TORDORO-545093 format. One line per field, with one value per atom (N, C-alpha, C): atom name; residue number from 0; residue in three letters; x, y, z. Coordinates in nm, 4 decimals, padded with zeros to 6 digits. Layout:
N
name = (CA | ...)
resi = (NUM | ...)
resn = (ALA | ...)
u = (X | ...)
v = (Y | ...)
w = (Z | ...)
***
This chain:
80
name = (N | CA | C | N | CA | C | N | CA | C | N | CA | C | N | CA | C | N | CA | C | N | CA | C | N | CA | C | N | CA | C | N | CA | C | N | CA | C | N | CA | C | N | CA | C | N | CA | C | N | CA | C | N | CA | C | N | CA | C | N | CA | C | N | CA | C | N | CA | C | N | CA | C | N | CA | C | N | CA | C | N | CA | C | N | CA | C | N | CA | C | N | CA | C | N | CA | C | N | CA | C | N | CA | C | N | CA | C | N | CA | C | N | CA | C | N | CA | C | N | CA | C | N | CA | C | N | CA | C | N | CA | C | N | CA | C | N | CA | C | N | CA | C | N | CA | C | N | CA | C | N | CA | C | N | CA | C | N | CA | C | N | CA | C | N | CA | C | N | CA | C | N | CA | C | N | CA | C | N | CA | C | N | CA | C | N | CA | C | N | CA | C | N | CA | C | N | CA | C | N | CA | C | N | CA | C | N | CA | C | N | CA | C | N | CA | C | N | CA | C | N | CA | C | N | CA | C | N | CA | C | N | CA | C | N | CA | C | N | CA | C | N | CA | C | N | CA | C | N | CA | C | N | CA | C | N | CA | C | N | CA | C | N | CA | C | N | CA | C | N | CA | C | N | CA | C | N | CA | C)
resi = (0 | 0 | 0 | 1 | 1 | 1 | 2 | 2 | 2 | 3 | 3 | 3 | 4 | 4 | 4 | 5 | 5 | 5 | 6 | 6 | 6 | 7 | 7 | 7 | 8 | 8 | 8 | 9 | 9 | 9 | 10 | 10 | 10 | 11 | 11 | 11 | 12 | 12 | 12 | 13 | 13 | 13 | 14 | 14 | 14 | 15 | 15 | 15 | 16 | 16 | 16 | 17 | 17 | 17 | 18 | 18 | 18 | 19 | 19 | 19 | 20 | 20 | 20 | 21 | 21 | 21 | 22 | 22 | 22 | 23 | 23 | 23 | 24 | 24 | 24 | 25 | 25 | 25 | 26 | 26 | 26 | 27 | 27 | 27 | 28 | 28 | 28 | 29 | 29 | 29 | 30 | 30 | 30 | 31 | 31 | 31 | 32 | 32 | 32 | 33 | 33 | 33 | 34 | 34 | 34 | 35 | 35 | 35 | 36 | 36 | 36 | 37 | 37 | 37 | 38 | 38 | 38 | 39 | 39 | 39 | 40 | 40 | 40 | 41 | 41 | 41 | 42 | 42 | 42 | 43 | 43 | 43 | 44 | 44 | 44 | 45 | 45 | 45 | 46 | 46 | 46 | 47 | 47 | 47 | 48 | 48 | 48 | 49 | 49 | 49 | 50 | 50 | 50 | 51 | 51 | 51 | 52 | 52 | 52 | 53 | 53 | 53 | 54 | 54 | 54 | 55 | 55 | 55 | 56 | 56 | 56 | 57 | 57 | 57 | 58 | 58 | 58 | 59 | 59 | 59 | 60 | 60 | 60 | 61 | 61 | 61 | 62 | 62 | 62 | 63 | 63 | 63 | 64 | 64 | 64 | 65 | 65 | 65 | 66 | 66 | 66 | 67 | 67 | 67 | 68 | 68 | 68 | 69 | 69 | 69 | 70 | 70 | 70 | 71 | 71 | 71 | 72 | 72 | 72 | 73 | 73 | 73 | 74 | 74 | 74 | 75 | 75 | 75 | 76 | 76 | 76 | 77 | 77 | 77 | 78 | 78 | 78 | 79 | 79 | 79)
resn = (MET | MET | MET | ASP | ASP | ASP | TYR | TYR | TYR | GLU | GLU | GLU | THR | THR | THR | LYS | LYS | LYS | ARG | ARG | ARG | HIS | HIS | HIS | TRP | TRP | TRP | GLU | GLU | GLU | MET | MET | MET | ILE | ILE | ILE | ARG | ARG | ARG | PHE | PHE | PHE | PRO | PRO | PRO | ALA | ALA | ALA | GLY | GLY | GLY | THR | THR | THR | GLU | GLU | GLU | TRP | TRP | TRP | SER | SER | SER | GLY | GLY | GLY | ARG | ARG | ARG | ALA | ALA | ALA | ARG | ARG | ARG | TYR | TYR | TYR | ALA | ALA | ALA | ALA | ALA | ALA | ALA | ALA | ALA | MET | MET | MET | PHE | PHE | PHE | PHE | PHE | PHE | TYR | TYR | TYR | GLN | GLN | GLN | HIS | HIS | HIS | GLY | GLY | GLY | LEU | LEU | LEU | MET | MET | MET | ASP | ASP | ASP | ALA | ALA | ALA | GLU | GLU | GLU | THR | THR | THR | LEU | LEU | LEU | GLU | GLU | GLU | VAL | VAL | VAL | TYR | TYR | TYR | ARG | ARG | ARG | ILE | ILE | ILE | CYS | CYS | CYS | SER | SER | SER | ARG | ARG | ARG | LEU | LEU | LEU | ASP | ASP | ASP | ALA | ALA | ALA | GLU | GLU | GLU | ASP | ASP | ASP | PRO | PRO | PRO | ALA | ALA | ALA | ALA | ALA | ALA | VAL | VAL | VAL | LEU | LEU | LEU | ARG | ARG | ARG | ARG | ARG | ARG | TYR | TYR | TYR | LYS | LYS | LYS | ILE | ILE | ILE | GLY | GLY | GLY | VAL | VAL | VAL | ASP | ASP | ASP | TRP | TRP | TRP | LEU | LEU | LEU | ALA | ALA | ALA | LEU | LEU | LEU | LEU | LEU | LEU | GLU | GLU | GLU | GLY | GLY | GLY | SER | SER | SER | VAL | VAL | VAL | ASP | ASP | ASP | PRO | PRO | PRO)
u = (00.1502 | 00.1964 | 00.1529 | 00.2477 | 00.2144 | 00.1344 | 00.0762 | -00.0115 | 00.0607 | 00.1840 | 00.2565 | 00.2822 | 00.3240 | 00.3491 | 00.2199 | 00.1133 | -00.0164 | -00.0599 | -00.0433 | -00.0810 | -00.0010 | 00.1282 | 00.2102 | 00.1729 | 00.1296 | 00.0805 | -00.0447 | -00.1296 | -00.2488 | -00.2104 | -00.1156 | -00.0745 | -00.0082 | 00.0755 | 00.1475 | 00.0498 | -00.0677 | -00.1686 | -00.2762 | -00.2596 | -00.3567 | -00.3708 | -00.4928 | -00.5123 | -00.4613 | -00.4073 | -00.3618 | -00.4807 | -00.4557 | -00.5595 | -00.6194 | -00.5996 | -00.6480 | -00.5555 | -00.6139 | -00.5333 | -00.4327 | -00.3084 | -00.1957 | -00.1542 | -00.2085 | -00.1737 | -00.0281 | 00.0274 | 00.1670 | 00.2610 | 00.2339 | 00.3177 | 00.3000 | 00.1785 | 00.1536 | 00.2233 | 00.2172 | 00.2860 | 00.4367 | 00.4904 | 00.6347 | 00.6740 | 00.5935 | 00.6217 | 00.6234 | 00.5274 | 00.5233 | 00.6428 | 00.6792 | 00.7941 | 00.9215 | 00.9372 | 01.0542 | 01.0560 | 00.9405 | 00.9295 | 00.9789 | 00.9310 | 00.9707 | 01.1179 | 01.1677 | 01.3104 | 01.3944 | 01.3561 | 01.4305 | 01.4248 | 01.3219 | 01.3094 | 01.3650 | 01.4327 | 01.4999 | 01.4099 | 01.2870 | 01.1952 | 01.1905 | 01.2578 | 01.2569 | 01.3981 | 01.4398 | 01.5735 | 01.5696 | 01.6866 | 01.6987 | 01.6406 | 01.6571 | 01.6058 | 01.4521 | 01.3896 | 01.2439 | 01.1972 | 01.2669 | 01.2343 | 01.2417 | 01.3392 | 01.3538 | 01.2318 | 01.1746 | 01.0526 | 00.9396 | 00.9269 | 00.8240 | 00.8508 | 00.9773 | 01.0109 | 00.9687 | 01.0037 | 00.9694 | 00.8178 | 00.7469 | 00.6007 | 00.5292 | 00.6021 | 00.5381 | 00.4561 | 00.4936 | 00.4179 | 00.3173 | 00.3100 | 00.2196 | 00.1115 | 00.0116 | -00.0913 | -00.1559 | -00.1655 | -00.2330 | -00.1441 | -00.0160 | 00.0778 | 00.0916 | 00.0730 | 00.0868 | 00.2316 | 00.3054 | 00.4457 | 00.4635 | 00.3696 | 00.3806 | 00.3762 | 00.2934 | 00.2861 | 00.4183 | 00.4785 | 00.6086 | 00.7144 | 00.7141 | 00.8108 | 00.7948 | 00.6708 | 00.6467 | 00.6929 | 00.6640 | 00.6989 | 00.8499 | 00.9268 | 01.0727 | 01.1408 | 01.0584 | 01.1089 | 01.2116 | 01.1764 | 01.2591 | 01.1707 | 01.2326 | 01.1579 | 01.0784 | 01.1280 | 01.0558 | 01.0275 | 01.1265 | 01.1073 | 01.0013 | 01.0054 | 00.9061 | 00.7661 | 00.7534 | 00.6225 | 00.5645 | 00.6491 | 00.6025 | 00.5452 | 00.6108 | 00.5581 | 00.4270 | 00.4251 | 00.3090 | 00.1866 | 00.2094 | 00.1006 | 00.0641 | 00.1405 | 00.1069 | 00.1516 | 00.2356 | 00.2809 | 00.4004 | 00.4546 | 00.5639 | 00.5327 | 00.5603 | 00.5404 | 00.6590 | 00.6318 | 00.7416 | 00.8363)
v = (-01.8865 | -01.7824 | -01.8237 | -01.8191 | -01.8582 | -01.7469 | -01.7828 | -01.6910 | -01.5617 | -01.5730 | -01.4549 | -01.3571 | -01.4083 | -01.3220 | -01.2565 | -01.3353 | -01.2803 | -01.1683 | -01.1894 | -01.0875 | -00.9588 | -00.9718 | -00.8524 | -00.7807 | -00.8549 | -00.7893 | -00.7079 | -00.7612 | -00.6861 | -00.5602 | -00.5724 | -00.4576 | -00.3491 | -00.3875 | -00.2868 | -00.2070 | -00.2634 | -00.1975 | -00.1256 | -00.1168 | -00.0417 | 00.0981 | 00.1469 | 00.2795 | 00.3913 | 00.4920 | 00.6100 | 00.6728 | 00.7232 | 00.7894 | 00.7021 | 00.5719 | 00.4812 | 00.4914 | 00.4994 | 00.5123 | 00.3976 | 00.4288 | 00.3369 | 00.2687 | 00.3116 | 00.2471 | 00.2696 | 00.3833 | 00.4107 | 00.3136 | 00.2869 | 00.1933 | 00.0509 | 00.0146 | -00.1188 | -00.1356 | -00.0327 | -00.0399 | -00.0514 | 00.0204 | 00.0120 | -00.1267 | -00.1851 | -00.3212 | -00.4184 | -00.4047 | -00.4909 | -00.4631 | -00.3361 | -00.3010 | -00.3647 | -00.3654 | -00.4292 | -00.5781 | -00.6418 | -00.7834 | -00.8042 | -00.7228 | -00.7382 | -00.7039 | -00.6078 | -00.5751 | -00.6941 | -00.7540 | -00.8677 | -00.9897 | -00.9960 | -01.1068 | -01.0712 | -00.9576 | -00.9200 | -00.8667 | -00.8281 | -00.7779 | -00.6253 | -00.5597 | -00.4134 | -00.3665 | -00.2578 | -00.2051 | -00.1067 | -00.0712 | 00.0134 | 00.1534 | 00.2074 | 00.3417 | 00.3440 | 00.2411 | 00.2307 | 00.2105 | 00.1254 | 00.1046 | 00.2357 | 00.3186 | 00.4472 | 00.5364 | 00.5338 | 00.6116 | 00.5612 | 00.4297 | 00.3738 | 00.4119 | 00.4166 | 00.4561 | 00.6010 | 00.6885 | 00.8299 | 00.8487 | 00.7735 | 00.7857 | 00.7105 | 00.6352 | 00.5494 | 00.6262 | 00.7484 | 00.8279 | 00.9206 | 00.9109 | 00.9965 | 00.9098 | 00.8747 | 00.7830 | 00.8295 | 00.9592 | 01.0126 | 01.0151 | 00.9881 | 00.9930 | 00.8541 | 00.8449 | 00.7189 | 00.7029 | 00.6078 | 00.5905 | 00.5620 | 00.4902 | 00.4616 | 00.5916 | 00.6859 | 00.8153 | 00.8911 | 00.8822 | 00.9468 | 00.8833 | 00.7513 | 00.6825 | 00.7264 | 00.7361 | 00.7812 | 00.9252 | 01.0094 | 01.1512 | 01.1706 | 01.0928 | 01.1071 | 01.0088 | 00.9297 | 00.8361 | 00.7377 | 00.6798 | 00.5758 | 00.4547 | 00.3408 | 00.2199 | 00.1634 | 00.1807 | 00.1367 | -00.0134 | -00.0928 | -00.2381 | -00.2726 | -00.2054 | -00.2304 | -00.1926 | -00.0773 | -00.0334 | -00.1327 | -00.1927 | -00.2942 | -00.4149 | -00.4556 | -00.5648 | -00.5245 | -00.4057 | -00.3565 | -00.3459 | -00.3035 | -00.2837 | -00.4131 | -00.5205 | -00.6498 | -00.6721 | -00.5835 | -00.6025 | -00.6981 | -00.7364 | -00.8320 | -00.9256 | -01.0544 | -01.1493 | -01.1470 | -01.1614 | -01.1605 | -01.2785)
w = (-02.0429 | -01.9518 | -01.8107 | -01.7179 | -01.5807 | -01.5105 | -01.3970 | -01.3241 | -01.2852 | -01.2340 | -01.1880 | -01.3027 | -01.4152 | -01.5314 | -01.5785 | -01.5833 | -01.6250 | -01.5306 | -01.4022 | -01.3039 | -01.3229 | -01.3523 | -01.3742 | -01.5038 | -01.6056 | -01.7274 | -01.6959 | -01.6103 | -01.5707 | -01.4939 | -01.4019 | -01.3200 | -01.4030 | -01.4986 | -01.5781 | -01.6650 | -01.6874 | -01.7704 | -01.6892 | -01.5571 | -01.4775 | -01.5358 | -01.5488 | -01.6078 | -01.5172 | -01.5802 | -01.5065 | -01.4357 | -01.3166 | -01.2399 | -01.1311 | -01.1405 | -01.0373 | -00.9167 | -00.7973 | -00.6764 | -00.6654 | -00.6357 | -00.6199 | -00.7505 | -00.8625 | -00.9892 | -01.0274 | -00.9930 | -01.0255 | -00.9558 | -00.8302 | -00.7549 | -00.8057 | -00.8411 | -00.8958 | -01.0301 | -01.1142 | -01.2441 | -01.2240 | -01.1267 | -01.1006 | -01.0502 | -00.9635 | -00.9157 | -01.0333 | -01.1231 | -01.2409 | -01.3319 | -01.3458 | -01.4286 | -01.3744 | -01.2433 | -01.1821 | -01.2152 | -01.2115 | -01.2480 | -01.3906 | -01.4844 | -01.6248 | -01.6463 | -01.5728 | -01.5798 | -01.5337 | -01.4224 | -01.3683 | -01.4598 | -01.5437 | -01.6379 | -01.7761 | -01.7868 | -01.9107 | -02.0208 | -01.9871 | -02.0880 | -02.0945 | -02.0016 | -01.9952 | -01.9647 | -02.0306 | -02.0029 | -01.8851 | -01.8366 | -01.7176 | -01.7398 | -01.8573 | -01.8868 | -01.8791 | -01.9303 | -01.9248 | -01.7811 | -01.7079 | -01.5667 | -01.4896 | -01.5213 | -01.4527 | -01.4747 | -01.5936 | -01.6196 | -01.5307 | -01.5189 | -01.4307 | -01.2843 | -01.2451 | -01.1080 | -01.0823 | -01.1740 | -01.1590 | -01.1534 | -01.2356 | -01.2414 | -01.1295 | -01.0490 | -00.9491 | -00.8456 | -00.8168 | -00.7189 | -00.7862 | -00.9179 | -00.9948 | -01.0585 | -00.9812 | -01.0297 | -01.1595 | -01.1802 | -01.2983 | -01.4230 | -01.4072 | -01.5206 | -01.5821 | -01.7131 | -01.7854 | -01.8311 | -01.7751 | -01.8134 | -01.9620 | -02.0228 | -02.1661 | -02.2468 | -02.2051 | -02.2729 | -02.2576 | -02.1405 | -02.1168 | -02.2065 | -02.2145 | -02.3012 | -02.4467 | -02.4918 | -02.6303 | -02.6497 | -02.5523 | -02.5615 | -02.5770 | -02.5025 | -02.5058 | -02.5998 | -02.6709 | -02.7712 | -02.7131 | -02.5995 | -02.5388 | -02.5091 | -02.4847 | -02.4518 | -02.5677 | -02.6893 | -02.8087 | -02.8041 | -02.7646 | -02.7566 | -02.6529 | -02.5387 | -02.4347 | -02.4820 | -02.5469 | -02.5945 | -02.6950 | -02.7775 | -02.8728 | -02.7976 | -02.6888 | -02.6064 | -02.5400 | -02.4835 | -02.4106 | -02.5020 | -02.6233 | -02.7183 | -02.7905 | -02.7639 | -02.8222 | -02.9638 | -03.0174 | -03.1552 | -03.1641 | -03.0464 | -03.0376 | -02.9213 | -02.9377 | -02.8282 | -02.7338 | -02.6012 | -02.5030 | -02.5186)
***
C-alpha cells in the first residue's frame, strides 16, 4: 500500500468527536470514491457528516443499511 492510500485509511478512521474529523473523513472518502472503492450513496453519507465531527458515518451507514461493501472494507473483513 502506498503512502497516500495508507494516510487516507488513517483519516477515514479518525474517531468521532475529534475536532475537524468529519472533514478529514470526507476528504478520505472522496479519495476512496475516486479510486472506485466507495459508491456515491456512501460518499453522500460522509458528505452529510462532514460538518458533524461527533457523528460516526459508519454508524449512520449501519443504521440505514447502506454501504455494506464499504463497511466490509473499513472493518477489514475484505481486502481493498
